[in-house]
PDB file of N, H, CA, C and O in Angstrom:
ATOM      1  N   MET A   1      15.791  37.276   3.322  1.00  0.00           N
ATOM      2  CA  MET A   1      16.235  36.457   2.219  1.00  0.00           C
ATOM      3  C   MET A   1      17.761  36.593   2.043  1.00  0.00           C
ATOM      4  O   MET A   1      18.294  37.701   2.102  1.00  0.00           O
ATOM      5  N   SER A   2      18.419  35.527   1.837  1.00  0.00           N
ATOM      6  H   SER A   2      17.985  34.627   1.788  1.00  0.00           H
ATOM      7  CA  SER A   2      19.849  35.580   1.614  1.00  0.00           C
ATOM      8  C   SER A   2      20.165  36.162   0.259  1.00  0.00           C
ATOM      9  O   SER A   2      19.491  35.874  -0.730  1.00  0.00           O
ATOM     10  N   SER A   3      21.234  37.015   0.218  1.00  0.00           N
ATOM     11  H   SER A   3      21.782  37.249   1.021  1.00  0.00           H
ATOM     12  CA  SER A   3      21.638  37.581  -1.081  1.00  0.00           C
ATOM     13  C   SER A   3      22.342  36.528  -1.954  1.00  0.00           C
ATOM     14  O   SER A   3      22.688  36.809  -3.101  1.00  0.00           O
ATOM     15  N   MET A   4      22.547  35.352  -1.430  1.00  0.00           N
ATOM     16  H   MET A   4      22.265  35.123  -0.498  1.00  0.00           H
ATOM     17  CA  MET A   4      23.231  34.290  -2.210  1.00  0.00           C
ATOM     18  C   MET A   4      22.208  33.303  -2.829  1.00  0.00           C
ATOM     19  O   MET A   4      22.602  32.311  -3.442  1.00  0.00           O
ATOM     20  N   GLN A   5      20.902  33.579  -2.668  1.00  0.00           N
ATOM     21  H   GLN A   5      20.582  34.385  -2.170  1.00  0.00           H
ATOM     22  CA  GLN A   5      19.855  32.687  -3.182  1.00  0.00           C
ATOM     23  C   GLN A   5      20.008  32.626  -4.666  1.00  0.00           C
ATOM     24  O   GLN A   5      20.050  33.666  -5.325  1.00  0.00           O
ATOM     25  N   LEU A   6      20.092  31.458  -5.210  1.00  0.00           N
ATOM     26  H   LEU A   6      20.058  30.613  -4.675  1.00  0.00           H
ATOM     27  CA  LEU A   6      20.270  31.220  -6.617  1.00  0.00           C
ATOM     28  C   LEU A   6      19.147  30.565  -7.353  1.00  0.00           C
ATOM     29  O   LEU A   6      19.031  30.671  -8.574  1.00  0.00           O
ATOM     30  N   TYR A   7      18.303  29.871  -6.587  1.00  0.00           N
ATOM     31  H   TYR A   7      18.397  29.784  -5.595  1.00  0.00           H
ATOM     32  CA  TYR A   7      17.336  29.012  -7.251  1.00  0.00           C
ATOM     33  C   TYR A   7      15.998  28.921  -6.425  1.00  0.00           C
ATOM     34  O   TYR A   7      16.062  28.870  -5.197  1.00  0.00           O
ATOM     35  N   SER A   8      14.863  28.900  -7.039  1.00  0.00           N
ATOM     36  H   SER A   8      14.811  28.941  -8.037  1.00  0.00           H
ATOM     37  CA  SER A   8      13.567  28.703  -6.414  1.00  0.00           C
ATOM     38  C   SER A   8      12.840  27.592  -7.067  1.00  0.00           C
ATOM     39  O   SER A   8      12.001  27.842  -7.933  1.00  0.00           O
ATOM     40  N   PRO A   9      13.113  26.374  -6.703  1.00  0.00           N
ATOM     41  CA  PRO A   9      12.407  25.213  -7.331  1.00  0.00           C
ATOM     42  C   PRO A   9      11.004  25.090  -6.871  1.00  0.00           C
ATOM     43  O   PRO A   9      10.658  25.478  -5.755  1.00  0.00           O
ATOM     44  N   ILE A  10      10.172  24.536  -7.750  1.00  0.00           N
ATOM     45  H   ILE A  10      10.453  24.221  -8.657  1.00  0.00           H
ATOM     46  CA  ILE A  10       8.786  24.286  -7.334  1.00  0.00           C
ATOM     47  C   ILE A  10       8.742  22.802  -6.825  1.00  0.00           C
ATOM     48  O   ILE A  10       9.127  21.903  -7.572  1.00  0.00           O
ATOM     49  N   ILE A  11       8.311  22.554  -5.652  1.00  0.00           N
ATOM     50  H   ILE A  11       7.999  23.285  -5.045  1.00  0.00           H
ATOM     51  CA  ILE A  11       8.324  21.217  -5.080  1.00  0.00           C
ATOM     52  C   ILE A  11       6.887  20.789  -4.656  1.00  0.00           C
ATOM     53  O   ILE A  11       6.178  21.535  -3.981  1.00  0.00           O
ATOM     54  N   LYS A  12       6.504  19.616  -5.059  1.00  0.00           N
ATOM     55  H   LYS A  12       7.081  19.010  -5.608  1.00  0.00           H
ATOM     56  CA  LYS A  12       5.207  19.101  -4.596  1.00  0.00           C
ATOM     57  C   LYS A  12       5.328  18.772  -3.149  1.00  0.00           C
ATOM     58  O   LYS A  12       6.373  18.305  -2.697  1.00  0.00           O
ATOM     59  N   GLY A  13       4.270  19.008  -2.407  1.00  0.00           N
ATOM     60  H   GLY A  13       3.421  19.387  -2.774  1.00  0.00           H
ATOM     61  CA  GLY A  13       4.300  18.758  -0.957  1.00  0.00           C
ATOM     62  C   GLY A  13       4.037  17.296  -0.598  1.00  0.00           C
ATOM     63  O   GLY A  13       3.316  16.994   0.353  1.00  0.00           O
ATOM     64  N   LYS A  14       4.631  16.404  -1.374  1.00  0.00           N
ATOM     65  H   LYS A  14       5.216  16.649  -2.147  1.00  0.00           H
ATOM     66  CA  LYS A  14       4.563  14.952  -1.092  1.00  0.00           C
ATOM     67  C   LYS A  14       5.747  14.515  -0.211  1.00  0.00           C
ATOM     68  O   LYS A  14       6.787  15.173  -0.176  1.00  0.00           O
ATOM     69  N   LEU A  15       5.570  13.434   0.469  1.00  0.00           N
ATOM     70  H   LEU A  15       4.725  12.900   0.441  1.00  0.00           H
ATOM     71  CA  LEU A  15       6.599  13.016   1.362  1.00  0.00           C
ATOM     72  C   LEU A  15       7.952  12.817   0.754  1.00  0.00           C
ATOM     73  O   LEU A  15       8.957  13.320   1.257  1.00  0.00           O
ATOM     74  N   ASN A  16       7.978  12.064  -0.357  1.00  0.00           N
ATOM     75  H   ASN A  16       7.162  11.655  -0.766  1.00  0.00           H
ATOM     76  CA  ASN A  16       9.266  11.751  -0.989  1.00  0.00           C
ATOM     77  C   ASN A  16       9.963  13.017  -1.552  1.00  0.00           C
ATOM     78  O   ASN A  16      11.186  13.148  -1.499  1.00  0.00           O
ATOM     79  N   ASP A  17       9.134  13.943  -2.094  1.00  0.00           N
ATOM     80  H   ASP A  17       8.141  13.836  -2.137  1.00  0.00           H
ATOM     81  CA  ASP A  17       9.697  15.197  -2.626  1.00  0.00           C
ATOM     82  C   ASP A  17      10.339  16.029  -1.493  1.00  0.00           C
ATOM     83  O   ASP A  17      11.400  16.632  -1.657  1.00  0.00           O
ATOM     84  N   LEU A  18       9.631  16.033  -0.310  1.00  0.00           N
ATOM     85  H   LEU A  18       8.769  15.544  -0.176  1.00  0.00           H
ATOM     86  CA  LEU A  18      10.207  16.812   0.818  1.00  0.00           C
ATOM     87  C   LEU A  18      11.419  16.113   1.414  1.00  0.00           C
ATOM     88  O   LEU A  18      12.329  16.769   1.920  1.00  0.00           O
ATOM     89  N   LYS A  19      11.437  14.782   1.357  1.00  0.00           N
ATOM     90  H   LYS A  19      10.698  14.249   0.946  1.00  0.00           H
ATOM     91  CA  LYS A  19      12.628  14.024   1.796  1.00  0.00           C
ATOM     92  C   LYS A  19      13.836  14.328   0.970  1.00  0.00           C
ATOM     93  O   LYS A  19      14.954  14.336   1.486  1.00  0.00           O
ATOM     94  N   ALA A  20      13.640  14.585  -0.333  1.00  0.00           N
ATOM     95  H   ALA A  20      12.732  14.579  -0.752  1.00  0.00           H
ATOM     96  CA  ALA A  20      14.672  14.942  -1.223  1.00  0.00           C
ATOM     97  C   ALA A  20      15.325  16.275  -0.786  1.00  0.00           C
ATOM     98  O   ALA A  20      16.538  16.444  -0.911  1.00  0.00           O
ATOM     99  N   ILE A  21      14.553  17.166  -0.300  1.00  0.00           N
ATOM    100  H   ILE A  21      13.568  17.029  -0.198  1.00  0.00           H
ATOM    101  CA  ILE A  21      15.123  18.455   0.142  1.00  0.00           C
ATOM    102  C   ILE A  21      16.126  18.200   1.369  1.00  0.00           C
ATOM    103  O   ILE A  21      17.187  18.808   1.505  1.00  0.00           O
ATOM    104  N   ALA A  22      15.665  17.263   2.202  1.00  0.00           N
ATOM    105  H   ALA A  22      14.803  16.769   2.092  1.00  0.00           H
ATOM    106  CA  ALA A  22      16.476  16.907   3.382  1.00  0.00           C
ATOM    107  C   ALA A  22      17.793  16.397   3.020  1.00  0.00           C
ATOM    108  O   ALA A  22      18.747  16.542   3.785  1.00  0.00           O
ATOM    109  N   ARG A  23      17.902  15.783   1.846  1.00  0.00           N
ATOM    110  H   ARG A  23      17.127  15.665   1.225  1.00  0.00           H
ATOM    111  CA  ARG A  23      19.143  15.156   1.356  1.00  0.00           C
ATOM    112  C   ARG A  23      20.160  16.185   0.761  1.00  0.00           C
ATOM    113  O   ARG A  23      21.324  15.875   0.508  1.00  0.00           O
ATOM    114  N   LEU A  24      19.672  17.348   0.570  1.00  0.00           N
ATOM    115  H   LEU A  24      18.727  17.600   0.776  1.00  0.00           H
ATOM    116  CA  LEU A  24      20.575  18.366   0.009  1.00  0.00           C
ATOM    117  C   LEU A  24      21.676  18.745   0.982  1.00  0.00           C
ATOM    118  O   LEU A  24      21.503  18.645   2.197  1.00  0.00           O
ATOM    119  N   SER A  25      22.791  19.174   0.454  1.00  0.00           N
ATOM    120  H   SER A  25      22.931  19.255  -0.533  1.00  0.00           H
ATOM    121  CA  SER A  25      23.882  19.598   1.369  1.00  0.00           C
ATOM    122  C   SER A  25      23.452  20.921   2.017  1.00  0.00           C
ATOM    123  O   SER A  25      22.593  21.634   1.498  1.00  0.00           O
ATOM    124  N   SER A  26      24.047  21.214   3.116  1.00  0.00           N
ATOM    125  H   SER A  26      24.744  20.634   3.538  1.00  0.00           H
ATOM    126  CA  SER A  26      23.723  22.459   3.883  1.00  0.00           C
ATOM    127  C   SER A  26      24.045  23.662   2.995  1.00  0.00           C
ATOM    128  O   SER A  26      23.348  24.676   3.042  1.00  0.00           O
ATOM    129  N   ASP A  27      25.075  23.552   2.204  1.00  0.00           N
ATOM    130  H   ASP A  27      25.641  22.728   2.166  1.00  0.00           H
ATOM    131  CA  ASP A  27      25.458  24.679   1.300  1.00  0.00           C
ATOM    132  C   ASP A  27      24.353  24.870   0.201  1.00  0.00           C
ATOM    133  O   ASP A  27      23.998  26.004  -0.120  1.00  0.00           O
ATOM    134  N   ALA A  28      23.855  23.823  -0.329  1.00  0.00           N
ATOM    135  H   ALA A  28      24.144  22.902  -0.068  1.00  0.00           H
ATOM    136  CA  ALA A  28      22.817  23.911  -1.330  1.00  0.00           C
ATOM    137  C   ALA A  28      21.527  24.490  -0.770  1.00  0.00           C
ATOM    138  O   ALA A  28      20.824  25.290  -1.388  1.00  0.00           O
ATOM    139  N   ARG A  29      21.259  24.004   0.498  1.00  0.00           N
ATOM    140  H   ARG A  29      21.830  23.354   1.000  1.00  0.00           H
ATOM    141  CA  ARG A  29      19.981  24.501   1.161  1.00  0.00           C
ATOM    142  C   ARG A  29      20.044  26.013   1.408  1.00  0.00           C
ATOM    143  O   ARG A  29      19.006  26.675   1.432  1.00  0.00           O
ATOM    144  N   LEU A  30      21.207  26.545   1.585  1.00  0.00           N
ATOM    145  H   LEU A  30      22.049  26.007   1.565  1.00  0.00           H
ATOM    146  CA  LEU A  30      21.328  28.023   1.791  1.00  0.00           C
ATOM    147  C   LEU A  30      21.110  28.777   0.523  1.00  0.00           C
ATOM    148  O   LEU A  30      20.861  29.982   0.559  1.00  0.00           O
ATOM    149  N   LYS A  31      21.195  28.117  -0.596  1.00  0.00           N
ATOM    150  H   LYS A  31      21.397  27.138  -0.626  1.00  0.00           H
ATOM    151  CA  LYS A  31      21.097  28.828  -1.918  1.00  0.00           C
ATOM    152  C   LYS A  31      19.772  28.692  -2.575  1.00  0.00           C
ATOM    153  O   LYS A  31      19.583  29.210  -3.676  1.00  0.00           O
ATOM    154  N   ILE A  32      18.784  27.979  -1.920  1.00  0.00           N
ATOM    155  H   ILE A  32      18.938  27.558  -1.027  1.00  0.00           H
ATOM    156  CA  ILE A  32      17.489  27.844  -2.570  1.00  0.00           C
ATOM    157  C   ILE A  32      16.396  28.429  -1.630  1.00  0.00           C
ATOM    158  O   ILE A  32      16.546  28.506  -0.410  1.00  0.00           O
ATOM    159  N   LYS A  33      15.331  28.817  -2.272  1.00  0.00           N
ATOM    160  H   LYS A  33      15.209  28.754  -3.262  1.00  0.00           H
ATOM    161  CA  LYS A  33      14.105  29.189  -1.556  1.00  0.00           C
ATOM    162  C   LYS A  33      12.931  28.580  -2.372  1.00  0.00           C
ATOM    163  O   LYS A  33      12.368  29.217  -3.262  1.00  0.00           O
ATOM    164  N   PRO A  34      12.585  27.289  -2.014  1.00  0.00           N
ATOM    165  CA  PRO A  34      11.639  26.586  -2.781  1.00  0.00           C
ATOM    166  C   PRO A  34      10.213  27.104  -2.583  1.00  0.00           C
ATOM    167  O   PRO A  34       9.880  27.734  -1.579  1.00  0.00           O
ATOM    168  N   LEU A  35       9.336  26.787  -3.655  1.00  0.00           N
ATOM    169  H   LEU A  35       9.605  26.275  -4.471  1.00  0.00           H
ATOM    170  CA  LEU A  35       7.891  26.967  -3.513  1.00  0.00           C
ATOM    171  C   LEU A  35       7.376  25.601  -3.319  1.00  0.00           C
ATOM    172  O   LEU A  35       7.509  24.749  -4.197  1.00  0.00           O
ATOM    173  N   ILE A  36       6.743  25.347  -2.104  1.00  0.00           N
ATOM    174  H   ILE A  36       6.635  26.040  -1.391  1.00  0.00           H
ATOM    175  CA  ILE A  36       6.203  24.046  -1.790  1.00  0.00           C
ATOM    176  C   ILE A  36       4.701  24.077  -2.023  1.00  0.00           C
ATOM    177  O   ILE A  36       3.974  24.849  -1.398  1.00  0.00           O
ATOM    178  N   GLU A  37       4.253  23.227  -2.930  1.00  0.00           N
ATOM    179  H   GLU A  37       4.843  22.599  -3.438  1.00  0.00           H
ATOM    180  CA  GLU A  37       2.774  23.217  -3.264  1.00  0.00           C
ATOM    181  C   GLU A  37       2.069  22.242  -2.323  1.00  0.00           C
ATOM    182  O   GLU A  37       2.513  21.111  -2.123  1.00  0.00           O
ATOM    183  N   ALA A  38       1.001  22.693  -1.775  1.00  0.00           N
ATOM    184  H   ALA A  38       0.640  23.612  -1.938  1.00  0.00           H
ATOM    185  CA  ALA A  38       0.105  21.784  -0.958  1.00  0.00           C
ATOM    186  C   ALA A  38      -0.625  20.880  -1.977  1.00  0.00           C
ATOM    187  O   ALA A  38      -1.094  21.356  -3.012  1.00  0.00           O
ATOM    188  N   MET A  39      -0.707  19.647  -1.686  1.00  0.00           N
ATOM    189  H   MET A  39      -0.326  19.260  -0.846  1.00  0.00           H
ATOM    190  CA  MET A  39      -1.349  18.697  -2.537  1.00  0.00           C
ATOM    191  C   MET A  39      -2.866  18.687  -2.330  1.00  0.00           C
ATOM    192  O   MET A  39      -3.322  18.944  -1.216  1.00  0.00           O
ATOM    193  N   PRO A  40      -3.651  18.405  -3.348  1.00  0.00           N
ATOM    194  CA  PRO A  40      -5.122  18.363  -3.196  1.00  0.00           C
ATOM    195  C   PRO A  40      -5.561  17.294  -2.183  1.00  0.00           C
ATOM    196  O   PRO A  40      -4.834  16.324  -1.969  1.00  0.00           O
ATOM    197  N   LEU A  41      -6.683  17.448  -1.587  1.00  0.00           N
ATOM    198  H   LEU A  41      -7.273  18.236  -1.761  1.00  0.00           H
ATOM    199  CA  LEU A  41      -7.230  16.494  -0.692  1.00  0.00           C
ATOM    200  C   LEU A  41      -7.379  15.136  -1.372  1.00  0.00           C
ATOM    201  O   LEU A  41      -7.966  15.088  -2.453  1.00  0.00           O
ATOM    202  N   PRO A  42      -6.907  14.078  -0.836  1.00  0.00           N
ATOM    203  CA  PRO A  42      -7.035  12.725  -1.495  1.00  0.00           C
ATOM    204  C   PRO A  42      -8.539  12.302  -1.483  1.00  0.00           C
ATOM    205  O   PRO A  42      -9.355  12.810  -0.714  1.00  0.00           O
ATOM    206  N   ALA A  43      -8.831  11.373  -2.357  1.00  0.00           N
ATOM    207  H   ALA A  43      -8.168  10.960  -2.982  1.00  0.00           H
ATOM    208  CA  ALA A  43     -10.210  10.909  -2.514  1.00  0.00           C
ATOM    209  C   ALA A  43     -10.798  10.360  -1.167  1.00  0.00           C
ATOM    210  O   ALA A  43     -11.972  10.554  -0.852  1.00  0.00           O
ATOM    211  N   LYS A  44      -9.911   9.666  -0.398  1.00  0.00           N
ATOM    212  H   LYS A  44      -8.957   9.508  -0.654  1.00  0.00           H
ATOM    213  CA  LYS A  44     -10.272   9.183   0.929  1.00  0.00           C
ATOM    214  C   LYS A  44      -9.763  10.104   1.989  1.00  0.00           C
ATOM    215  O   LYS A  44      -8.936   9.740   2.825  1.00  0.00           O
ATOM    216  N   ASN A  45     -10.284  11.330   1.937  1.00  0.00           N
ATOM    217  H   ASN A  45     -10.955  11.626   1.258  1.00  0.00           H
ATOM    218  CA  ASN A  45      -9.738  12.340   2.883  1.00  0.00           C
ATOM    219  C   ASN A  45     -10.319  12.170   4.239  1.00  0.00           C
ATOM    220  O   ASN A  45     -11.443  11.695   4.403  1.00  0.00           O
ATOM    221  N   LYS A  46      -9.545  12.562   5.219  1.00  0.00           N
ATOM    222  H   LYS A  46      -8.632  12.948   5.087  1.00  0.00           H
ATOM    223  CA  LYS A  46      -9.969  12.514   6.631  1.00  0.00           C
ATOM    224  C   LYS A  46     -10.291  13.947   7.128  1.00  0.00           C
ATOM    225  O   LYS A  46     -10.425  14.189   8.327  1.00  0.00           O
ATOM    226  N   GLY A  47     -10.405  14.854   6.192  1.00  0.00           N
ATOM    227  H   GLY A  47     -10.296  14.657   5.218  1.00  0.00           H
ATOM    228  CA  GLY A  47     -10.720  16.223   6.564  1.00  0.00           C
ATOM    229  C   GLY A  47      -9.534  17.155   6.294  1.00  0.00           C
ATOM    230  O   GLY A  47      -8.370  16.756   6.253  1.00  0.00           O
ATOM    231  N   LEU A  48      -9.905  18.389   6.117  1.00  0.00           N
ATOM    232  H   LEU A  48     -10.850  18.713   6.150  1.00  0.00           H
ATOM    233  CA  LEU A  48      -8.874  19.384   5.741  1.00  0.00           C
ATOM    234  C   LEU A  48      -7.852  19.592   6.884  1.00  0.00           C
ATOM    235  O   LEU A  48      -6.663  19.784   6.628  1.00  0.00           O
ATOM    236  N   ASP A  49      -8.312  19.554   8.102  1.00  0.00           N
ATOM    237  H   ASP A  49      -9.278  19.399   8.310  1.00  0.00           H
ATOM    238  CA  ASP A  49      -7.400  19.782   9.256  1.00  0.00           C
ATOM    239  C   ASP A  49      -6.319  18.675   9.300  1.00  0.00           C
ATOM    240  O   ASP A  49      -5.139  18.986   9.461  1.00  0.00           O
ATOM    241  N   ASP A  50      -6.683  17.471   9.166  1.00  0.00           N
ATOM    242  H   ASP A  50      -7.642  17.219   9.035  1.00  0.00           H
ATOM    243  CA  ASP A  50      -5.744  16.348   9.194  1.00  0.00           C
ATOM    244  C   ASP A  50      -4.780  16.454   7.988  1.00  0.00           C
ATOM    245  O   ASP A  50      -3.575  16.236   8.116  1.00  0.00           O
ATOM    246  N   HIS A  51      -5.327  16.782   6.868  1.00  0.00           N
ATOM    247  H   HIS A  51      -6.306  16.959   6.764  1.00  0.00           H
ATOM    248  CA  HIS A  51      -4.496  16.888   5.635  1.00  0.00           C
ATOM    249  C   HIS A  51      -3.447  17.936   5.790  1.00  0.00           C
ATOM    250  O   HIS A  51      -2.290  17.710   5.434  1.00  0.00           O
ATOM    251  N   LEU A  52      -3.821  19.109   6.323  1.00  0.00           N
ATOM    252  H   LEU A  52      -4.760  19.292   6.612  1.00  0.00           H
ATOM    253  CA  LEU A  52      -2.890  20.212   6.515  1.00  0.00           C
ATOM    254  C   LEU A  52      -1.839  19.910   7.620  1.00  0.00           C
ATOM    255  O   LEU A  52      -0.678  20.304   7.503  1.00  0.00           O
ATOM    256  N   LYS A  53      -2.265  19.215   8.676  1.00  0.00           N
ATOM    257  H   LYS A  53      -3.208  18.896   8.771  1.00  0.00           H
ATOM    258  CA  LYS A  53      -1.392  18.830   9.721  1.00  0.00           C
ATOM    259  C   LYS A  53      -0.283  17.906   9.209  1.00  0.00           C
ATOM    260  O   LYS A  53       0.879  18.008   9.603  1.00  0.00           O
ATOM    261  N   LYS A  54      -0.699  16.986   8.301  1.00  0.00           N
ATOM    262  H   LYS A  54      -1.643  16.903   7.981  1.00  0.00           H
ATOM    263  CA  LYS A  54       0.246  16.048   7.716  1.00  0.00           C
ATOM    264  C   LYS A  54       1.240  16.807   6.815  1.00  0.00           C
ATOM    265  O   LYS A  54       2.444  16.554   6.859  1.00  0.00           O
ATOM    266  N   PHE A  55       0.733  17.718   6.018  1.00  0.00           N
ATOM    267  H   PHE A  55      -0.245  17.925   5.983  1.00  0.00           H
ATOM    268  CA  PHE A  55       1.520  18.560   5.095  1.00  0.00           C
ATOM    269  C   PHE A  55       2.524  19.368   5.843  1.00  0.00           C
ATOM    270  O   PHE A  55       3.699  19.367   5.474  1.00  0.00           O
ATOM    271  N   VAL A  56       2.130  20.054   6.866  1.00  0.00           N
ATOM    272  H   VAL A  56       1.175  20.055   7.165  1.00  0.00           H
ATOM    273  CA  VAL A  56       2.952  20.894   7.693  1.00  0.00           C
ATOM    274  C   VAL A  56       3.950  20.057   8.446  1.00  0.00           C
ATOM    275  O   VAL A  56       5.107  20.455   8.580  1.00  0.00           O
ATOM    276  N   GLY A  57       3.552  18.942   8.927  1.00  0.00           N
ATOM    277  H   GLY A  57       2.612  18.618   8.818  1.00  0.00           H
ATOM    278  CA  GLY A  57       4.464  17.995   9.570  1.00  0.00           C
ATOM    279  C   GLY A  57       5.629  17.570   8.675  1.00  0.00           C
ATOM    280  O   GLY A  57       6.775  17.517   9.120  1.00  0.00           O
ATOM    281  N   TYR A  58       5.326  17.269   7.411  1.00  0.00           N
ATOM    282  H   TYR A  58       4.395  17.312   7.049  1.00  0.00           H
ATOM    283  CA  TYR A  58       6.356  16.949   6.492  1.00  0.00           C
ATOM    284  C   TYR A  58       7.370  18.104   6.292  1.00  0.00           C
ATOM    285  O   TYR A  58       8.581  17.885   6.258  1.00  0.00           O
ATOM    286  N   ILE A  59       6.846  19.318   6.165  1.00  0.00           N
ATOM    287  H   ILE A  59       5.862  19.496   6.193  1.00  0.00           H
ATOM    288  CA  ILE A  59       7.693  20.421   6.012  1.00  0.00           C
ATOM    289  C   ILE A  59       8.605  20.601   7.205  1.00  0.00           C
ATOM    290  O   ILE A  59       9.816  20.762   7.051  1.00  0.00           O
ATOM    291  N   VAL A  60       8.033  20.574   8.385  1.00  0.00           N
ATOM    292  H   VAL A  60       7.049  20.443   8.510  1.00  0.00           H
ATOM    293  CA  VAL A  60       8.838  20.769   9.630  1.00  0.00           C
ATOM    294  C   VAL A  60       9.919  19.680   9.735  1.00  0.00           C
ATOM    295  O   VAL A  60      11.054  19.957  10.124  1.00  0.00           O
ATOM    296  N   LYS A  61       9.553  18.457   9.388  1.00  0.00           N
ATOM    297  H   LYS A  61       8.631  18.232   9.072  1.00  0.00           H
ATOM    298  CA  LYS A  61      10.506  17.330   9.548  1.00  0.00           C
ATOM    299  C   LYS A  61      11.578  17.309   8.495  1.00  0.00           C
ATOM    300  O   LYS A  61      12.712  16.943   8.802  1.00  0.00           O
ATOM    301  N   TYR A  62      11.284  17.680   7.273  1.00  0.00           N
ATOM    302  H   TYR A  62      10.363  17.977   7.023  1.00  0.00           H
ATOM    303  CA  TYR A  62      12.220  17.438   6.216  1.00  0.00           C
ATOM    304  C   TYR A  62      12.768  18.707   5.547  1.00  0.00           C
ATOM    305  O   TYR A  62      13.893  18.693   5.048  1.00  0.00           O
ATOM    306  N   ALA A  63      11.999  19.801   5.528  1.00  0.00           N
ATOM    307  H   ALA A  63      11.085  19.813   5.933  1.00  0.00           H
ATOM    308  CA  ALA A  63      12.445  20.977   4.749  1.00  0.00           C
ATOM    309  C   ALA A  63      13.210  21.910   5.670  1.00  0.00           C
ATOM    310  O   ALA A  63      12.697  22.955   6.070  1.00  0.00           O
ATOM    311  N   HIS A  64      14.399  21.545   5.996  1.00  0.00           N
ATOM    312  H   HIS A  64      14.815  20.696   5.671  1.00  0.00           H
ATOM    313  CA  HIS A  64      15.236  22.377   6.927  1.00  0.00           C
ATOM    314  C   HIS A  64      15.915  23.475   6.064  1.00  0.00           C
ATOM    315  O   HIS A  64      17.117  23.438   5.802  1.00  0.00           O
ATOM    316  N   ILE A  65      15.111  24.416   5.655  1.00  0.00           N
ATOM    317  H   ILE A  65      14.134  24.446   5.869  1.00  0.00           H
ATOM    318  CA  ILE A  65      15.613  25.540   4.795  1.00  0.00           C
ATOM    319  C   ILE A  65      15.158  26.803   5.506  1.00  0.00           C
ATOM    320  O   ILE A  65      14.072  26.884   6.080  1.00  0.00           O
ATOM    321  N   GLU A  66      16.024  27.754   5.439  1.00  0.00           N
ATOM    322  H   GLU A  66      16.906  27.688   4.973  1.00  0.00           H
ATOM    323  CA  GLU A  66      15.814  29.007   6.144  1.00  0.00           C
ATOM    324  C   GLU A  66      14.525  29.702   5.714  1.00  0.00           C
ATOM    325  O   GLU A  66      13.789  30.181   6.576  1.00  0.00           O
ATOM    326  N   GLU A  67      14.232  29.776   4.458  1.00  0.00           N
ATOM    327  H   GLU A  67      14.830  29.387   3.757  1.00  0.00           H
ATOM    328  CA  GLU A  67      13.051  30.389   3.968  1.00  0.00           C
ATOM    329  C   GLU A  67      12.428  29.618   2.803  1.00  0.00           C
ATOM    330  O   GLU A  67      13.141  29.073   1.961  1.00  0.00           O
ATOM    331  N   TYR A  68      11.076  29.576   2.759  1.00  0.00           N
ATOM    332  H   TYR A  68      10.496  30.019   3.443  1.00  0.00           H
ATOM    333  CA  TYR A  68      10.455  28.952   1.599  1.00  0.00           C
ATOM    334  C   TYR A  68       9.094  29.547   1.430  1.00  0.00           C
ATOM    335  O   TYR A  68       8.583  30.198   2.341  1.00  0.00           O
ATOM    336  N   PHE A  69       8.509  29.345   0.316  1.00  0.00           N
ATOM    337  H   PHE A  69       8.925  28.816  -0.424  1.00  0.00           H
ATOM    338  CA  PHE A  69       7.153  29.808  -0.005  1.00  0.00           C
ATOM    339  C   PHE A  69       6.259  28.537   0.081  1.00  0.00           C
ATOM    340  O   PHE A  69       6.713  27.422  -0.175  1.00  0.00           O
ATOM    341  N   VAL A  70       4.992  28.751   0.446  1.00  0.00           N
ATOM    342  H   VAL A  70       4.624  29.657   0.654  1.00  0.00           H
ATOM    343  CA  VAL A  70       3.993  27.657   0.436  1.00  0.00           C
ATOM    344  C   VAL A  70       2.786  28.097  -0.427  1.00  0.00           C
ATOM    345  O   VAL A  70       2.216  29.168  -0.218  1.00  0.00           O
ATOM    346  N   ASP A  71       2.422  27.255  -1.386  1.00  0.00           N
ATOM    347  H   ASP A  71       2.885  26.385  -1.555  1.00  0.00           H
ATOM    348  CA  ASP A  71       1.327  27.573  -2.269  1.00  0.00           C
ATOM    349  C   ASP A  71       0.143  26.665  -1.961  1.00  0.00           C
ATOM    350  O   ASP A  71       0.272  25.441  -2.007  1.00  0.00           O
ATOM    351  N   PHE A  72      -0.999  27.249  -1.650  1.00  0.00           N
ATOM    352  H   PHE A  72      -1.104  28.242  -1.613  1.00  0.00           H
ATOM    353  CA  PHE A  72      -2.195  26.466  -1.319  1.00  0.00           C
ATOM    354  C   PHE A  72      -3.201  26.485  -2.476  1.00  0.00           C
ATOM    355  O   PHE A  72      -4.325  26.008  -2.325  1.00  0.00           O
ATOM    356  N   TYR A  73      -2.821  27.009  -3.579  1.00  0.00           N
ATOM    357  H   TYR A  73      -1.907  27.397  -3.702  1.00  0.00           H
ATOM    358  CA  TYR A  73      -3.693  27.176  -4.722  1.00  0.00           C
ATOM    359  C   TYR A  73      -4.310  25.880  -5.159  1.00  0.00           C
ATOM    360  O   TYR A  73      -5.505  25.847  -5.452  1.00  0.00           O
ATOM    361  N   GLY A  74      -3.513  24.758  -5.219  1.00  0.00           N
ATOM    362  H   GLY A  74      -2.542  24.785  -4.981  1.00  0.00           H
ATOM    363  CA  GLY A  74      -3.976  23.468  -5.718  1.00  0.00           C
ATOM    364  C   GLY A  74      -4.839  22.775  -4.683  1.00  0.00           C
ATOM    365  O   GLY A  74      -5.399  21.723  -4.991  1.00  0.00           O
ATOM    366  N   LEU A  75      -4.978  23.290  -3.495  1.00  0.00           N
ATOM    367  H   LEU A  75      -4.523  24.145  -3.245  1.00  0.00           H
ATOM    368  CA  LEU A  75      -5.740  22.648  -2.443  1.00  0.00           C
ATOM    369  C   LEU A  75      -7.234  23.091  -2.672  1.00  0.00           C
ATOM    370  O   LEU A  75      -7.676  24.139  -2.201  1.00  0.00           O
ATOM    371  N   LYS A  76      -7.926  22.277  -3.376  1.00  0.00           N
ATOM    372  H   LYS A  76      -7.567  21.426  -3.758  1.00  0.00           H
ATOM    373  CA  LYS A  76      -9.304  22.570  -3.717  1.00  0.00           C
ATOM    374  C   LYS A  76     -10.218  22.117  -2.607  1.00  0.00           C
ATOM    375  O   LYS A  76     -10.192  20.944  -2.234  1.00  0.00           O
ATOM    376  N   ILE A  77     -10.999  22.980  -2.086  1.00  0.00           N
ATOM    377  H   ILE A  77     -11.020  23.933  -2.390  1.00  0.00           H
ATOM    378  CA  ILE A  77     -11.930  22.660  -1.024  1.00  0.00           C
ATOM    379  C   ILE A  77     -13.329  22.669  -1.623  1.00  0.00           C
ATOM    380  O   ILE A  77     -13.776  23.679  -2.166  1.00  0.00           O
ATOM    381  N   ILE A  78     -13.996  21.564  -1.522  1.00  0.00           N
ATOM    382  H   ILE A  78     -13.632  20.744  -1.081  1.00  0.00           H
ATOM    383  CA  ILE A  78     -15.360  21.452  -2.139  1.00  0.00           C
ATOM    384  C   ILE A  78     -16.350  21.462  -0.999  1.00  0.00           C
ATOM    385  O   ILE A  78     -17.557  21.381  -1.229  1.00  0.00           O
TER     386      ILE A  78
END
């Protein structure tokens, strides 16, 4: 972890929220370590595997941050 980390925002794991991270300046990205929350399975879910692949794909594509936390607590599996 960087000694310059100043902020740990909580970010929903939705596409537009993760795109917002991508728009941060590189200097700002070095100073945050966000907590990214996995979203619950949608009503029309295609299965847990597909949901997690999509979630991780969004992180890989948009969250170009050195370190981050991922929270799976809200991901309720019935």
